[in-house]
TORMAR-589272 format. One record per atom (N, C-alpha, C, O): residue in three letters; atom name; x, y, z. Coordinates in nm, 2 decimals, decimal comma, always signed. Layout:
<sites>
<site ALA; CA; <X; Y; Z>>
...
</sites>
This chain:
<sites>
<site MET; N; <+0,09; -0,14; +0,01>>
<site MET; CA; <+0,00; +0,00; -0,01>>
<site MET; C; <+0,11; +0,12; +0,00>>
<site MET; O; <+0,21; +0,14; +0,08>>
<site SER; N; <+0,06; +0,20; -0,08>>
<site SER; CA; <+0,13; +0,34; -0,08>>
<site SER; C; <+0,12; +0,43; +0,05>>
<site SER; O; <+0,02; +0,42; +0,13>>
<site GLY; N; <+0,21; +0,49; +0,05>>
<site GLY; CA; <+0,20; +0,58; +0,18>>
<site GLY; C; <+0,09; +0,69; +0,19>>
<site GLY; O; <+0,05; +0,71; +0,31>>
<site ALA; N; <+0,05; +0,75; +0,09>>
<site ALA; CA; <-0,07; +0,83; +0,07>>
<site ALA; C; <-0,20; +0,75; +0,10>>
<site ALA; O; <-0,28; +0,79; +0,19>>
<site LYS; N; <-0,22; +0,63; +0,03>>
<site LYS; CA; <-0,31; +0,56; +0,06>>
<site LYS; C; <-0,33; +0,51; +0,21>>
<site LYS; O; <-0,44; +0,51; +0,26>>
<site HIS; N; <-0,23; +0,47; +0,25>>
<site HIS; CA; <-0,20; +0,42; +0,42>>
<site HIS; C; <-0,25; +0,54; +0,49>>
<site HIS; O; <-0,32; +0,51; +0,58>>
<site ARG; N; <-0,23; +0,66; +0,47>>
<site ARG; CA; <-0,23; +0,76; +0,56>>
<site ARG; C; <-0,39; +0,79; +0,53>>
<site ARG; O; <-0,45; +0,82; +0,63>>
<site GLN; N; <-0,47; +0,80; +0,43>>
<site GLN; CA; <-0,57; +0,84; +0,39>>
<site GLN; C; <-0,67; +0,71; +0,45>>
<site GLN; O; <-0,78; +0,74; +0,49>>
<site LEU; N; <-0,62; +0,60; +0,46>>
<site LEU; CA; <-0,72; +0,49; +0,52>>
<site LEU; C; <-0,70; +0,49; +0,69>>
<site LEU; O; <-0,78; +0,43; +0,77>>
<site LEU; N; <-0,58; +0,56; +0,73>>
<site LEU; CA; <-0,57; +0,56; +0,89>>
<site LEU; C; <-0,67; +0,66; +0,91>>
<site LEU; O; <-0,75; +0,64; +0,99>>
<site LEU; N; <-0,67; +0,79; +0,84>>
<site LEU; CA; <-0,77; +0,90; +0,87>>
<site LEU; C; <-0,89; +0,83; +0,87>>
<site LEU; O; <-0,97; +0,84; +0,97>>
<site ALA; N; <-0,92; +0,76; +0,78>>
<site ALA; CA; <-1,07; +0,69; +0,77>>
<site ALA; C; <-1,11; +0,62; +0,90>>
<site ALA; O; <-1,21; +0,65; +0,96>>
<site ILE; N; <-1,03; +0,55; +0,93>>
<site ILE; CA; <-1,05; +0,44; +1,06>>
<site ILE; C; <-1,06; +0,56; +1,19>>
<site ILE; O; <-1,15; +0,56; +1,27>>
<site VAL; N; <-0,95; +0,67; +1,18>>
<site VAL; CA; <-0,96; +0,74; +1,31>>
<site VAL; C; <-1,09; +0,81; +1,30>>
<site VAL; O; <-1,16; +0,82; +1,40>>
<site ALA; N; <-1,14; +0,85; +1,19>>
<site ALA; CA; <-1,28; +0,94; +1,18>>
<site ALA; C; <-1,38; +0,85; +1,22>>
<site ALA; O; <-1,49; +0,90; +1,26>>
<site THR; N; <-1,37; +0,71; +1,23>>
<site THR; CA; <-1,48; +0,63; +1,29>>
<site THR; C; <-1,45; +0,56; +1,42>>
<site THR; O; <-1,52; +0,47; +1,46>>
<site ASP; N; <-1,35; +0,61; +1,48>>
<site ASP; CA; <-1,33; +0,55; +1,62>>
<site ASP; C; <-1,34; +0,65; +1,71>>
<site ASP; O; <-1,26; +0,75; +1,72>>
<site SER; N; <-1,45; +0,64; +1,80>>
<site SER; CA; <-1,48; +0,74; +1,90>>
<site SER; C; <-1,39; +0,78; +1,99>>
<site SER; O; <-1,41; +0,88; +2,04>>
<site THR; N; <-1,26; +0,70; +2,03>>
<site THR; CA; <-1,17; +0,72; +2,12>>
<site THR; C; <-1,09; +0,82; +2,08>>
<site THR; O; <-1,03; +0,88; +2,17>>
<site PHE; N; <-1,08; +0,87; +1,94>>
<site PHE; CA; <-0,99; +0,96; +1,88>>
<site PHE; C; <-1,04; +1,10; +1,87>>
<site PHE; O; <-1,14; +1,12; +1,81>>
<site GLU; N; <-0,99; +1,20; +1,92>>
<site GLU; CA; <-1,03; +1,33; +1,94>>
<site GLU; C; <-0,91; +1,41; +1,89>>
<site GLU; O; <-0,80; +1,37; +1,90>>
<site ARG; N; <-0,95; +1,53; +1,83>>
<site ARG; CA; <-0,88; +1,60; +1,77>>
<site ARG; C; <-0,82; +1,70; +1,88>>
<site ARG; O; <-0,90; +1,77; +1,95>>
<site THR; N; <-0,68; +1,72; +1,91>>
<site THR; CA; <-0,62; +1,82; +2,01>>
<site THR; C; <-0,48; +1,86; +1,95>>
<site THR; O; <-0,45; +1,85; +1,83>>
<site THR; N; <-0,42; +1,90; +2,03>>
<site THR; CA; <-0,29; +1,98; +2,01>>
<site THR; C; <-0,17; +1,88; +2,08>>
<site THR; O; <-0,18; +1,84; +2,20>>
<site VAL; N; <-0,07; +1,83; +2,00>>
<site VAL; CA; <+0,03; +1,75; +2,06>>
<site VAL; C; <+0,17; +1,82; +2,03>>
<site VAL; O; <+0,21; +1,83; +1,92>>
<site ARG; N; <+0,24; +1,87; +2,14>>
<site ARG; CA; <+0,36; +1,94; +2,10>>
<site ARG; C; <+0,36; +2,04; +2,00>>
<site ARG; O; <+0,44; +2,06; +1,91>>
<site GLY; N; <+0,23; +2,11; +2,03>>
<site GLY; CA; <+0,21; +2,25; +1,96>>
<site GLY; C; <+0,15; +2,21; +1,81>>
<site GLY; O; <+0,14; +2,30; +1,73>>
<site ASP; N; <+0,13; +2,10; +1,77>>
<site ASP; CA; <+0,08; +2,06; +1,64>>
<site ASP; C; <-0,09; +1,99; +1,67>>
<site ASP; O; <-0,11; +1,93; +1,77>>
<site PRO; N; <-0,17; +2,02; +1,58>>
<site PRO; CA; <-0,28; +1,98; +1,57>>
<site PRO; C; <-0,29; +1,83; +1,54>>
<site PRO; O; <-0,25; +1,80; +1,43>>
<site ALA; N; <-0,35; +1,74; +1,62>>
<site ALA; CA; <-0,33; +1,59; +1,58>>
<site ALA; C; <-0,46; +1,51; +1,63>>
<site ALA; O; <-0,55; +1,58; +1,69>>
<site TRP; N; <-0,47; +1,39; +1,62>>
<site TRP; CA; <-0,60; +1,32; +1,64>>
<site TRP; C; <-0,51; +1,21; +1,76>>
<site TRP; O; <-0,41; +1,14; +1,74>>
<site VAL; N; <-0,57; +1,22; +1,86>>
<site VAL; CA; <-0,52; +1,13; +2,00>>
<site VAL; C; <-0,64; +1,03; +2,03>>
<site VAL; O; <-0,75; +1,07; +2,06>>
<site GLY; N; <-0,61; +0,89; +2,02>>
<site GLY; CA; <-0,71; +0,81; +2,08>>
<site GLY; C; <-0,63; +0,69; +2,13>>
<site GLY; O; <-0,51; +0,70; +2,16>>
<site LYS; N; <-0,69; +0,57; +2,15>>
<site LYS; CA; <-0,67; +0,45; +2,22>>
<site LYS; C; <-0,63; +0,32; +2,13>>
<site LYS; O; <-0,69; +0,30; +2,03>>
<site CYS; N; <-0,53; +0,23; +2,16>>
<site CYS; CA; <-0,51; +0,11; +2,08>>
<site CYS; C; <-0,64; +0,01; +2,10>>
<site CYS; O; <-0,69; -0,01; +2,21>>
<site ILE; N; <-0,67; -0,04; +1,99>>
<site ILE; CA; <-0,80; -0,14; +2,02>>
<site ILE; C; <-0,77; -0,26; +2,10>>
<site ILE; O; <-0,86; -0,33; +2,13>>
<site HIS; N; <-0,63; -0,28; +2,13>>
<site HIS; CA; <-0,60; -0,40; +2,21>>
<site HIS; C; <-0,59; -0,36; +2,38>>
<site HIS; O; <-0,65; -0,41; +2,48>>
<site CYS; N; <-0,50; -0,27; +2,38>>
<site CYS; CA; <-0,43; -0,22; +2,53>>
<site CYS; C; <-0,48; -0,09; +2,57>>
<site CYS; O; <-0,45; -0,06; +2,69>>
<site ASN; N; <-0,55; +0,00; +2,49>>
<site ASN; CA; <-0,59; +0,12; +2,53>>
<site ASN; C; <-0,47; +0,23; +2,54>>
<site ASN; O; <-0,50; +0,33; +2,60>>
<site ALA; N; <-0,34; +0,20; +2,49>>
<site ALA; CA; <-0,23; +0,28; +2,52>>
<site ALA; C; <-0,28; +0,39; +2,40>>
<site ALA; O; <-0,36; +0,36; +2,31>>
<site ARG; N; <-0,21; +0,51; +2,43>>
<site ARG; CA; <-0,25; +0,63; +2,37>>
<site ARG; C; <-0,18; +0,63; +2,25>>
<site ARG; O; <-0,07; +0,59; +2,25>>
<site LEU; N; <-0,25; +0,68; +2,13>>
<site LEU; CA; <-0,19; +0,69; +2,02>>
<site LEU; C; <-0,21; +0,82; +1,94>>
<site LEU; O; <-0,31; +0,89; +1,95>>
<site VAL; N; <-0,12; +0,84; +1,85>>
<site VAL; CA; <-0,15; +0,99; +1,78>>
<site VAL; C; <-0,11; +0,96; +1,64>>
<site VAL; O; <-0,02; +0,90; +1,60>>
<site VAL; N; <-0,22; +1,04; +1,56>>
<site VAL; CA; <-0,23; +1,04; +1,42>>
<site VAL; C; <-0,23; +1,19; +1,38>>
<site VAL; O; <-0,33; +1,26; +1,41>>
<site GLY; N; <-0,12; +1,24; +1,30>>
<site GLY; CA; <-0,14; +1,39; +1,26>>
<site GLY; C; <-0,24; +1,40; +1,16>>
<site GLY; O; <-0,28; +1,31; +1,10>>
<site LEU; N; <-0,27; +1,49; +1,15>>
<site LEU; CA; <-0,39; +1,58; +1,07>>
<site LEU; C; <-0,38; +1,52; +0,94>>
<site LEU; O; <-0,48; +1,52; +0,86>>
<site ASP; N; <-0,25; +1,47; +0,89>>
<site ASP; CA; <-0,23; +1,45; +0,74>>
<site ASP; C; <-0,24; +1,29; +0,75>>
<site ASP; O; <-0,24; +1,22; +0,64>>
<site GLY; N; <-0,26; +1,23; +0,85>>
<site GLY; CA; <-0,28; +1,06; +0,84>>
<site GLY; C; <-0,13; +1,00; +0,89>>
<site GLY; O; <-0,11; +0,88; +0,89>>
<site GLU; N; <-0,04; +1,10; +0,92>>
<site GLU; CA; <+0,10; +1,05; +0,96>>
<site GLU; C; <+0,07; +0,98; +1,10>>
<site GLU; O; <-0,01; +1,02; +1,18>>
<site ALA; N; <+0,14; +0,87; +1,13>>
<site ALA; CA; <+0,11; +0,81; +1,26>>
<site ALA; C; <+0,26; +0,83; +1,32>>
<site ALA; O; <+0,37; +0,82; +1,26>>
<site ASP; N; <+0,22; +0,86; +1,45>>
<site ASP; CA; <+0,35; +0,88; +1,54>>
<site ASP; C; <+0,47; +0,76; +1,54>>
<site ASP; O; <+0,58; +0,78; +1,60>>
<site GLY; N; <+0,45; +0,67; +1,48>>
<site GLY; CA; <+0,57; +0,58; +1,48>>
<site GLY; C; <+0,50; +0,44; +1,56>>
<site GLY; O; <+0,54; +0,33; +1,53>>
<site VAL; N; <+0,43; +0,46; +1,63>>
<site VAL; CA; <+0,36; +0,36; +1,72>>
<site VAL; C; <+0,23; +0,28; +1,66>>
<site VAL; O; <+0,21; +0,16; +1,67>>
<site ALA; N; <+0,14; +0,38; +1,59>>
<site ALA; CA; <+0,01; +0,37; +1,56>>
<site ALA; C; <+0,01; +0,28; +1,42>>
<site ALA; O; <+0,08; +0,32; +1,32>>
<site THR; N; <-0,05; +0,17; +1,40>>
<site THR; CA; <-0,05; +0,10; +1,31>>
<site THR; C; <-0,22; +0,07; +1,27>>
<site THR; O; <-0,31; +0,08; +1,35>>
<site ILE; N; <-0,22; +0,02; +1,14>>
<site ILE; CA; <-0,37; -0,02; +1,09>>
<site ILE; C; <-0,38; -0,21; +1,14>>
<site ILE; O; <-0,30; -0,29; +1,11>>
<site GLU; N; <-0,50; -0,23; +1,21>>
<site GLU; CA; <-0,50; -0,36; +1,26>>
<site GLU; C; <-0,61; -0,41; +1,18>>
<site GLU; O; <-0,72; -0,35; +1,18>>
<site HIS; N; <-0,59; -0,52; +1,10>>
<site HIS; CA; <-0,70; -0,59; +1,06>>
<site HIS; C; <-0,76; -0,68; +1,16>>
<site HIS; O; <-0,70; -0,77; +1,22>>
<site ILE; N; <-0,87; -0,66; +1,18>>
<site ILE; CA; <-0,93; -0,73; +1,29>>
<site ILE; C; <-0,95; -0,89; +1,22>>
<site ILE; O; <-0,87; -0,97; +1,28>>
<site VAL; N; <-1,01; -0,92; +1,14>>
<site VAL; CA; <-0,99; -1,06; +1,08>>
<site VAL; C; <-0,86; -1,05; +0,97>>
<site VAL; O; <-0,87; -0,99; +0,86>>
<site PRO; N; <-0,75; -1,11; +1,01>>
<site PRO; CA; <-0,62; -1,08; +0,93>>
<site PRO; C; <-0,63; -1,11; +0,79>>
<site PRO; O; <-0,71; -1,20; +0,75>>
<site ARG; N; <-0,57; -1,05; +0,71>>
<site ARG; CA; <-0,58; -1,05; +0,58>>
<site ARG; C; <-0,55; -1,21; +0,51>>
<site ARG; O; <-0,59; -1,24; +0,40>>
<site THR; N; <-0,45; -1,28; +0,60>>
<site THR; CA; <-0,45; -1,43; +0,57>>
<site THR; C; <-0,55; -1,51; +0,57>>
<site THR; O; <-0,56; -1,62; +0,51>>
<site HIS; N; <-0,64; -1,45; +0,63>>
<site HIS; CA; <-0,80; -1,54; +0,64>>
<site HIS; C; <-0,90; -1,44; +0,56>>
<site HIS; O; <-1,02; -1,44; +0,59>>
<site GLY; N; <-0,84; -1,38; +0,48>>
<site GLY; CA; <-0,96; -1,32; +0,39>>
<site GLY; C; <-1,02; -1,18; +0,42>>
<site GLY; O; <-1,11; -1,13; +0,35>>
<site GLY; N; <-0,97; -1,12; +0,55>>
<site GLY; CA; <-1,01; -1,01; +0,61>>
<site GLY; C; <-0,98; -0,86; +0,50>>
<site GLY; O; <-0,86; -0,85; +0,47>>
<site GLY; N; <-1,05; -0,78; +0,46>>
<site GLY; CA; <-1,03; -0,68; +0,39>>
<site GLY; C; <-0,99; -0,54; +0,44>>
<site GLY; O; <-0,95; -0,53; +0,56>>
<site ASP; N; <-1,00; -0,45; +0,37>>
<site ASP; CA; <-0,99; -0,32; +0,40>>
<site ASP; C; <-1,10; -0,24; +0,42>>
<site ASP; O; <-1,09; -0,12; +0,44>>
<site ASP; N; <-1,21; -0,31; +0,43>>
<site ASP; CA; <-1,36; -0,23; +0,50>>
<site ASP; C; <-1,33; -0,16; +0,62>>
<site ASP; O; <-1,25; -0,22; +0,69>>
<site LEU; N; <-1,38; -0,04; +0,67>>
<site LEU; CA; <-1,34; +0,01; +0,79>>
<site LEU; C; <-1,40; -0,08; +0,89>>
<site LEU; O; <-1,34; -0,08; +1,00>>
<site SER; N; <-1,51; -0,14; +0,89>>
<site SER; CA; <-1,56; -0,25; +1,00>>
<site SER; C; <-1,44; -0,33; +1,02>>
<site SER; O; <-1,42; -0,36; +1,14>>
<site ASN; N; <-1,36; -0,39; +0,93>>
<site ASN; CA; <-1,25; -0,47; +0,96>>
<site ASN; C; <-1,11; -0,41; +1,02>>
<site ASN; O; <-1,02; -0,48; +1,06>>
<site LEU; N; <-1,11; -0,29; +1,02>>
<site LEU; CA; <-1,01; -0,20; +1,06>>
<site LEU; C; <-1,02; -0,13; +1,19>>
<site LEU; O; <-1,13; -0,08; +1,23>>
<site ALA; N; <-0,89; -0,14; +1,25>>
<site ALA; CA; <-0,88; -0,03; +1,37>>
<site ALA; C; <-0,72; +0,00; +1,37>>
<site ALA; O; <-0,63; -0,03; +1,30>>
<site VAL; N; <-0,73; +0,08; +1,49>>
<site VAL; CA; <-0,57; +0,13; +1,51>>
<site VAL; C; <-0,53; +0,09; +1,63>>
<site VAL; O; <-0,60; +0,12; +1,74>>
<site ALA; N; <-0,41; +0,03; +1,62>>
<site ALA; CA; <-0,33; -0,05; +1,73>>
<site ALA; C; <-0,20; -0,01; +1,74>>
<site ALA; O; <-0,14; +0,02; +1,63>>
<site CYS; N; <-0,14; -0,01; +1,86>>
<site CYS; CA; <-0,03; +0,01; +1,87>>
<site CYS; C; <+0,08; -0,09; +1,81>>
<site CYS; O; <+0,04; -0,20; +1,79>>
<site ALA; N; <+0,21; -0,06; +1,76>>
<site ALA; CA; <+0,26; -0,14; +1,67>>
<site ALA; C; <+0,29; -0,28; +1,76>>
<site ALA; O; <+0,28; -0,39; +1,71>>
<site ARG; N; <+0,33; -0,27; +1,89>>
<site ARG; CA; <+0,36; -0,39; +1,97>>
<site ARG; C; <+0,23; -0,48; +1,95>>
<site ARG; O; <+0,23; -0,58; +1,88>>
<site CYS; N; <+0,15; -0,45; +2,01>>
<site CYS; CA; <-0,01; -0,54; +2,00>>
<site CYS; C; <-0,03; -0,58; +1,84>>
<site CYS; O; <-0,03; -0,70; +1,82>>
<site ASN; N; <-0,05; -0,51; +1,76>>
<site ASN; CA; <-0,05; -0,56; +1,63>>
<site ASN; C; <+0,07; -0,66; +1,61>>
<site ASN; O; <+0,02; -0,76; +1,56>>
<site ALA; N; <+0,18; -0,68; +1,63>>
<site ALA; CA; <+0,30; -0,76; +1,57>>
<site ALA; C; <+0,25; -0,87; +1,68>>
<site ALA; O; <+0,25; -0,98; +1,64>>
<site LEU; N; <+0,20; -0,86; +1,80>>
<site LEU; CA; <+0,19; -0,96; +1,88>>
<site LEU; C; <+0,08; -1,06; +1,83>>
<site LEU; O; <+0,09; -1,18; +1,81>>
<site LYS; N; <-0,02; -0,97; +1,82>>
<site LYS; CA; <-0,16; -1,04; +1,74>>
<site LYS; C; <-0,10; -1,14; +1,63>>
<site LYS; O; <-0,11; -1,26; +1,63>>
<site GLY; N; <-0,05; -1,06; +1,53>>
<site GLY; CA; <+0,00; -1,14; +1,41>>
<site GLY; C; <+0,10; -1,25; +1,43>>
<site GLY; O; <+0,11; -1,34; +1,35>>
<site LYS; N; <+0,18; -1,25; +1,54>>
<site LYS; CA; <+0,30; -1,33; +1,56>>
<site LYS; C; <+0,21; -1,46; +1,64>>
<site LYS; O; <+0,24; -1,58; +1,62>>
<site ARG; N; <+0,12; -1,43; +1,71>>
<site ARG; CA; <+0,04; -1,57; +1,77>>
<site ARG; C; <-0,06; -1,62; +1,71>>
<site ARG; O; <-0,09; -1,74; +1,71>>
<site LEU; N; <-0,13; -1,53; +1,63>>
<site LEU; CA; <-0,25; -1,60; +1,58>>
<site LEU; C; <-0,29; -1,61; +1,41>>
<site LEU; O; <-0,37; -1,68; +1,35>>
<site ASP; N; <-0,22; -1,52; +1,36>>
<site ASP; CA; <-0,23; -1,52; +1,19>>
<site ASP; C; <-0,19; -1,64; +1,10>>
<site ASP; O; <-0,23; -1,66; +0,99>>
<site HIS; N; <-0,11; -1,72; +1,18>>
<site HIS; CA; <-0,10; -1,86; +1,12>>
<site HIS; C; <-0,19; -1,96; +1,15>>
<site HIS; O; <-0,21; -2,05; +1,07>>
<site ARG; N; <-0,26; -1,95; +1,25>>
<site ARG; CA; <-0,36; -2,06; +1,28>>
<site ARG; C; <-0,47; -2,07; +1,18>>
<site ARG; O; <-0,49; -1,98; +1,09>>
<site ARG; N; <-0,53; -2,16; +1,18>>
<site ARG; CA; <-0,66; -2,20; +1,09>>
<site ARG; C; <-0,77; -2,10; +1,14>>
<site ARG; O; <-0,77; -2,04; +1,25>>
<site ARG; N; <-0,86; -2,08; +1,04>>
<site ARG; CA; <-0,95; -1,96; +1,07>>
<site ARG; C; <-1,06; -2,02; +1,17>>
<site ARG; O; <-1,12; -1,94; +1,25>>
<site GLU; N; <-1,07; -2,16; +1,17>>
<site GLU; CA; <-1,17; -2,24; +1,27>>
<site GLU; C; <-1,09; -2,25; +1,42>>
<site GLU; O; <-1,15; -2,30; +1,51>>
<site ASP; N; <-0,97; -2,20; +1,44>>
<site ASP; CA; <-0,91; -2,21; +1,56>>
<site ASP; C; <-0,98; -2,13; +1,68>>
<site ASP; O; <-0,98; -2,01; +1,67>>
<site PRO; N; <-1,03; -2,19; +1,77>>
<site PRO; CA; <-1,10; -2,11; +1,88>>
<site PRO; C; <-1,04; -2,00; +1,95>>
<site PRO; O; <-1,10; -1,90; +1,98>>
<site THR; N; <-0,91; -2,02; +1,95>>
<site THR; CA; <-0,86; -1,88; +2,00>>
<site THR; C; <-0,84; -1,76; +1,93>>
<site THR; O; <-0,84; -1,64; +1,98>>
<site LEU; N; <-0,84; -1,79; +1,78>>
<site LEU; CA; <-0,82; -1,69; +1,69>>
<site LEU; C; <-0,97; -1,63; +1,67>>
<site LEU; O; <-0,98; -1,51; +1,65>>
<site SER; N; <-1,08; -1,72; +1,68>>
<site SER; CA; <-1,21; -1,67; +1,66>>
<site SER; C; <-1,27; -1,60; +1,77>>
<site SER; O; <-1,37; -1,52; +1,75>>
<site GLN; N; <-1,22; -1,63; +1,90>>
<site GLN; CA; <-1,25; -1,55; +2,01>>
<site GLN; C; <-1,18; -1,41; +2,01>>
<site GLN; O; <-1,25; -1,32; +2,06>>
<site VAL; N; <-1,08; -1,38; +1,97>>
<site VAL; CA; <-1,01; -1,27; +1,96>>
<site VAL; C; <-1,08; -1,19; +1,83>>
<site VAL; O; <-1,13; -1,08; +1,84>>
<site ILE; N; <-1,08; -1,25; +1,74>>
<site ILE; CA; <-1,16; -1,16; +1,64>>
<site ILE; C; <-1,32; -1,10; +1,69>>
<site ILE; O; <-1,36; -0,98; +1,68>>
<site GLU; N; <-1,40; -1,22; +1,76>>
<site GLU; CA; <-1,52; -1,16; +1,81>>
<site GLU; C; <-1,50; -1,06; +1,90>>
<site GLU; O; <-1,58; -0,97; +1,89>>
<site THR; N; <-1,39; -1,06; +2,01>>
<site THR; CA; <-1,37; -0,96; +2,10>>
<site THR; C; <-1,33; -0,80; +2,01>>
<site THR; O; <-1,38; -0,69; +2,03>>
<site LEU; N; <-1,24; -0,81; +1,92>>
<site LEU; CA; <-1,21; -0,69; +1,86>>
<site LEU; C; <-1,32; -0,66; +1,77>>
<site LEU; O; <-1,34; -0,54; +1,75>>
<site ARG; N; <-1,40; -0,73; +1,73>>
<site ARG; CA; <-1,50; -0,67; +1,63>>
<site ARG; C; <-1,63; -0,62; +1,74>>
<site ARG; O; <-1,71; -0,54; +1,69>>
<site ALA; N; <-1,64; -0,66; +1,86>>
<site ALA; CA; <-1,73; -0,61; +1,97>>
<site ALA; C; <-1,66; -0,47; +1,99>>
<site ALA; O; <-1,73; -0,37; +1,98>>
<site ARG; N; <-1,54; -0,47; +2,02>>
<site ARG; CA; <-1,46; -0,36; +2,06>>
<site ARG; C; <-1,48; -0,24; +1,97>>
<site ARG; O; <-1,53; -0,14; +2,02>>
<site ARG; N; <-1,44; -0,27; +1,83>>
<site ARG; CA; <-1,45; -0,19; +1,73>>
<site ARG; C; <-1,60; -0,12; +1,72>>
<site ARG; O; <-1,61; +0,00; +1,69>>
<site LEU; N; <-1,71; -0,21; +1,74>>
<site LEU; CA; <-1,83; -0,16; +1,70>>
<site LEU; C; <-1,89; -0,09; +1,84>>
<site LEU; O; <-1,99; -0,02; +1,84>>
<site ALA; N; <-1,83; -0,11; +1,93>>
<site ALA; CA; <-1,86; -0,01; +2,06>>
<site ALA; C; <-1,80; +0,12; +2,06>>
<site ALA; O; <-1,84; +0,22; +2,12>>
<site ARG; N; <-1,69; +0,13; +1,99>>
<site ARG; CA; <-1,61; +0,26; +1,97>>
<site ARG; C; <-1,69; +0,33; +1,84>>
<site ARG; O; <-1,68; +0,45; +1,84>>
<site TRP; N; <-1,76; +0,27; +1,74>>
<site TRP; CA; <-1,79; +0,32; +1,61>>
<site TRP; C; <-1,85; +0,44; +1,63>>
<site TRP; O; <-1,92; +0,45; +1,73>>
<site ARG; N; <-1,85; +0,54; +1,56>>
<site ARG; CA; <-1,89; +0,65; +1,50>>
<site ARG; C; <-1,89; +0,70; +1,36>>
<site ARG; O; <-1,80; +0,70; +1,28>>
<site ASP; N; <-2,01; +0,75; +1,34>>
<site ASP; CA; <-2,00; +0,79; +1,19>>
<site ASP; C; <-1,91; +0,89; +1,15>>
<site ASP; O; <-1,89; +1,00; +1,21>>
<site GLY; N; <-1,83; +0,85; +1,01>>
<site GLY; CA; <-1,73; +0,94; +0,99>>
<site GLY; C; <-1,76; +1,08; +0,96>>
<site GLY; O; <-1,85; +1,11; +0,89>>
<site ALA; N; <-1,68; +1,18; +1,01>>
<site ALA; CA; <-1,69; +1,31; +0,97>>
<site ALA; C; <-1,66; +1,37; +0,82>>
<site ALA; O; <-1,68; +1,49; +0,80>>
</sites>
């Protein structure tokens, strides 16, 4: 995914995640919200540039057919996103642990959902 498309997608996710609020960080306007996994503070610039920690999380992993529709995407810290991938992406789709994590993340994403501005 190109850098511009990645930033545009990240901004679309932020717009539909109620934990993200527009504020000022180190004198610059930005979006500040929470990791879908651990609730760590994440910062995304108004241009969609992540602070180096915020990543795009695919709730249903791409390896299992998960796409880039907003309902399947969330913002996660790099650590949580990498750990989920390492622990779960290689499992079969029917694996109970993978299924539980997907359902938990879907519920969290739905609870945070707001109509994009």
